Backbone as CSV, one residue per row, in Angstrom:
resi,resn,N_x,N_y,N_z,CA_x,CA_y,CA_z,C_x,C_y,C_z
1,UNK,-3.990,-13.860,23.223,-3.435,-14.945,22.418,-4.324,-15.153,21.192
2,UNK,-3.739,-15.119,19.999,-4.536,-15.330,18.784,-5.106,-16.749,18.732
3,UNK,-6.255,-16.857,18.112,-6.886,-18.177,17.989,-6.148,-19.023,16.955
4,UNK,-6.370,-20.318,17.017,-5.746,-21.239,16.062,-6.211,-20.925,14.642
5,UNK,-7.468,-20.532,14.495,-8.019,-20.199,13.175,-7.318,-18.959,12.600
6,UNK,-7.081,-17.950,13.445,-6.403,-16.734,12.997,-4.969,-17.048,12.567
7,UNK,-4.279,-17.853,13.342,-2.908,-18.234,12.996,-2.897,-19.018,11.687
8,UNK,-3.876,-19.889,11.508,-3.986,-20.646,10.256,-4.176,-19.703,9.069
9,UNK,-5.025,-18.692,9.232,-5.254,-17.722,8.157,-3.989,-16.918,7.860
10,UNK,-3.236,-16.572,8.884,-1.968,-15.860,8.678,-0.980,-16.733,7.910
11,UNK,-0.936,-18.006,8.233,-0.045,-18.932,7.523,-0.482,-19.093,6.064
12,UNK,-1.791,-19.139,5.826,-2.290,-19.216,4.454,-1.905,-17.962,3.676
13,UNK,-2.018,-16.814,4.319,-1.622,-15.558,3.684,-0.132,-15.574,3.353
14,UNK,0.683,-16.075,4.256,2.121,-16.183,4.023,2.403,-17.051,2.795
15,UNK,1.752,-18.193,2.721,1.962,-19.105,1.597,1.506,-18.481,0.277
16,UNK,0.383,-17.794,0.300,-0.137,-17.162,-0.917,0.781,-16.035,-1.375
17,UNK,1.243,-15.211,-0.451,2.085,-14.083,-0.856,3.446,-14.550,-1.339
18,UNK,3.859,-15.751,-0.979,5.100,-16.307,-1.525,4.928,-16.749,-2.976
19,UNK,3.698,-17.013,-3.375,3.417,-17.452,-4.743,3.046,-16.308,-5.673
20,UNK,2.484,-15.237,-5.122,1.957,-14.142,-5.940,2.563,-12.808,-5.510
21,UNK,2.695,-11.887,-6.463,3.269,-10.573,-6.167,2.285,-9.654,-5.460
22,UNK,1.023,-9.856,-5.702,0.005,-9.025,-5.078,-1.083,-9.893,-4.484
23,UNK,-1.647,-9.440,-3.406,-2.687,-10.197,-2.727,-3.861,-9.271,-2.455
24,UNK,-5.049,-9.748,-2.741,-6.252,-8.995,-2.421,-6.981,-9.749,-1.315
25,UNK,-7.220,-9.054,-0.229,-7.924,-9.670,0.890,-9.331,-9.089,0.950
26,UNK,-10.306,-9.958,0.969,-11.698,-9.522,1.034,-12.392,-10.225,2.191
27,UNK,-13.386,-9.567,2.719,-14.155,-10.135,3.817,-14.894,-9.032,4.540
28,UNK,-15.799,-9.415,5.403,-16.579,-8.414,6.126,-15.721,-7.607,7.104
29,UNK,-16.222,-6.461,7.461,-15.555,-5.604,8.427,-15.340,-6.361,9.734
30,UNK,-14.144,-6.229,10.277,-13.859,-6.820,11.581,-13.487,-8.290,11.564
31,UNK,-13.266,-8.868,10.385,-12.958,-10.307,10.343,-11.469,-10.598,10.519
32,UNK,-10.621,-9.560,10.558,-9.204,-9.769,10.838,-8.270,-9.593,9.658
33,UNK,-8.757,-9.024,8.560,-7.906,-8.843,7.374,-6.692,-7.976,7.702
34,UNK,-6.930,-6.818,8.258,-5.848,-5.883,8.572,-4.916,-6.464,9.622
35,UNK,-5.478,-7.055,10.650,-4.648,-7.648,11.708,-3.762,-8.752,11.142
36,UNK,-4.292,-9.544,10.227,-3.529,-10.664,9.659,-2.336,-10.171,8.847
37,UNK,-2.557,-9.228,7.926,-1.419,-8.810,7.099,-0.409,-7.991,7.890
38,UNK,-0.883,-7.225,8.870,0.064,-6.454,9.685,0.912,-7.379,10.559
39,UNK,0.287,-8.394,11.136,1.027,-9.358,11.946,2.031,-10.113,11.085
40,UNK,1.597,-10.556,9.917,2.492,-11.288,9.019,3.668,-10.417,8.586
41,UNK,3.405,-9.175,8.233,4.475,-8.264,7.824,5.472,-8.057,8.966
42,UNK,4.962,-7.894,10.173,5.835,-7.722,11.337,6.678,-8.976,11.582
43,UNK,6.057,-10.140,11.495,6.792,-11.396,11.706,7.862,-11.598,10.643
44,UNK,7.519,-11.312,9.392,8.489,-11.472,8.310,9.656,-10.502,8.481
45,UNK,9.374,-9.303,8.960,10.427,-8.320,9.207,11.373,-8.825,10.292
46,UNK,10.809,-9.397,11.338,11.638,-9.911,12.436,12.478,-11.107,11.998
47,UNK,11.895,-11.994,11.211,12.607,-13.201,10.780,13.676,-12.869,9.742
48,UNK,13.306,-12.072,8.739,14.223,-11.769,7.637,15.192,-10.641,7.959
49,UNK,14.847,-9.813,8.919,15.685,-8.670,9.240,15.592,-7.556,8.213
50,UNK,14.587,-7.622,7.346,14.381,-6.612,6.311,12.997,-6.014,6.514
51,UNK,12.941,-4.691,6.593,11.654,-4.038,6.805,10.773,-4.209,5.573
52,UNK,9.614,-4.776,5.762,8.663,-4.955,4.674,7.820,-3.712,4.474
53,UNK,7.264,-3.581,3.284,6.382,-2.458,2.987,5.057,-2.983,2.484
54,UNK,4.021,-2.233,2.764,2.698,-2.591,2.264,2.067,-1.363,1.633
55,UNK,1.216,-1.604,0.674,0.495,-0.535,-0.009,-0.979,-0.921,-0.013
56,UNK,-1.783,-0.125,0.635,-3.216,-0.395,0.714,-3.931,0.604,-0.182
57,UNK,-4.701,0.083,-1.120,-5.439,0.928,-2.060,-6.907,0.537,-1.987
58,UNK,-7.766,1.509,-1.815,-9.208,1.261,-1.838,-9.716,1.620,-3.230
59,UNK,-9.969,0.622,-4.075,-10.362,0.911,-5.455,-11.728,1.579,-5.577
60,UNK,-12.526,1.515,-4.535,-13.843,2.151,-4.590,-13.763,3.656,-4.346
61,UNK,-12.606,4.117,-3.881,-12.466,5.523,-3.516,-12.109,6.422,-4.699
62,UNK,-11.656,5.831,-5.814,-11.238,6.636,-6.961,-11.757,6.023,-8.259
63,UNK,-11.789,6.833,-9.303,-12.289,6.341,-10.591,-11.232,5.449,-11.257
64,UNK,-11.660,4.705,-12.262,-10.802,3.729,-12.932,-9.535,4.361,-13.510
65,UNK,-9.659,5.505,-14.177,-8.488,6.160,-14.762,-7.493,6.597,-13.689
66,UNK,-7.998,7.068,-12.552,-7.115,7.482,-11.462,-6.467,6.276,-10.784
67,UNK,-7.117,5.134,-10.851,-6.574,3.923,-10.248,-5.499,3.296,-11.128
68,UNK,-5.810,3.086,-12.413,-4.896,2.367,-13.301,-4.033,3.268,-14.177
69,UNK,-4.506,4.449,-14.478,-3.799,5.339,-15.383,-4.578,5.500,-16.672
70,UNK,-4.083,6.394,-17.524,-4.796,6.622,-18.783,-3.836,7.110,-19.856
71,UNK,-4.245,6.887,-21.087,-3.489,7.322,-22.251,-4.215,8.504,-22.871
72,UNK,-3.516,9.610,-23.008,-4.096,10.789,-23.646,-4.172,10.521,-25.145
73,UNK,-5.365,10.544,-25.699,-5.567,10.223,-27.112,-4.906,11.241,-28.039
74,UNK,-4.782,12.470,-27.602,-4.198,13.518,-28.438,-2.678,13.442,-28.477
75,UNK,-2.067,13.321,-27.316,-0.600,13.358,-27.240,0.037,11.975,-27.154
76,UNK,-0.770,10.942,-26.977,-0.293,9.565,-26.784,0.628,9.468,-25.563
77,UNK,0.382,10.335,-24.586,1.178,10.343,-23.362,0.441,9.565,-22.273
78,UNK,1.173,8.672,-21.624,0.605,7.863,-20.551,0.751,8.583,-19.216
79,UNK,-0.308,8.550,-18.426,-0.276,9.083,-17.072,-0.583,7.940,-16.119
80,UNK,0.343,7.656,-15.212,0.138,6.582,-14.244,-1.003,6.903,-13.302
81,UNK,-1.703,5.870,-12.906,-2.680,5.974,-11.844,-2.028,5.564,-10.532
82,UNK,-2.804,5.507,-9.483,-2.274,5.140,-8.170,-1.670,3.734,-8.208
83,UNK,-2.404,2.784,-8.762,-1.953,1.395,-8.799,-0.685,1.240,-9.631
84,UNK,-0.677,1.797,-10.829,0.506,1.672,-11.682,1.697,2.426,-11.090
85,UNK,1.433,3.517,-10.407,2.513,4.244,-9.738,3.156,3.415,-8.637
86,UNK,2.333,2.721,-7.861,2.853,1.852,-6.803,3.645,0.700,-7.419
87,UNK,3.119,0.110,-8.488,3.840,-0.981,-9.145,5.199,-0.522,-9.656
88,UNK,5.253,0.652,-10.258,6.544,1.177,-10.736,7.520,1.365,-9.575
89,UNK,7.009,1.859,-8.461,7.856,2.068,-7.283,8.418,0.734,-6.788
90,UNK,7.583,-0.292,-6.753,8.020,-1.616,-6.303,9.061,-2.187,-7.262
91,UNK,8.805,-2.079,-8.560,9.731,-2.611,-9.562,11.064,-1.866,-9.511
92,UNK,11.014,-0.542,-9.407,12.252,0.241,-9.310,13.049,-0.149,-8.070
93,UNK,12.355,-0.390,-6.971,13.020,-0.785,-5.734,13.655,-2.168,-5.888
94,UNK,12.960,-3.087,-6.544,13.496,-4.438,-6.750,14.735,-4.405,-7.637
95,UNK,14.775,-3.485,-8.567,15.930,-3.352,-9.467,17.068,-2.570,-8.819
96,UNK,16.799,-1.943,-7.680,17.808,-1.139,-7.017,17.906,0.268,-7.561
97,UNK,16.947,0.673,-8.391,17.001,1.990,-9.015,16.607,3.106,-8.060
98,UNK,15.888,2.780,-6.995,15.475,3.829,-6.063,16.635,4.294,-5.201
99,UNK,17.660,3.475,-5.074,18.798,3.853,-4.240,19.842,4.649,-5.007
100,UNK,19.631,4.836,-6.315,20.594,5.585,-7.139,20.426,7.068,-6.965
């Protein structure tokens, strides 16, 4: 049985994610970050009947250009990074363009 404090943190996460499009969870290893968002995603899926998706990115694992993207100074061509690629995928899905 989850503790009252853990349930409170899950409820806070729910309220925050309703206000913001992206959420960054920080804290020491083993404090329940992963358990909280996975439980919340599962609960929201059960209540709404719509499968939720999550994207976990470790910004320390890649360089800034690979994370956000970069503009080629010679060709003026933009190359998406991991983060911008995920954002485009989310936006396309919200617009219904991924189902076309």
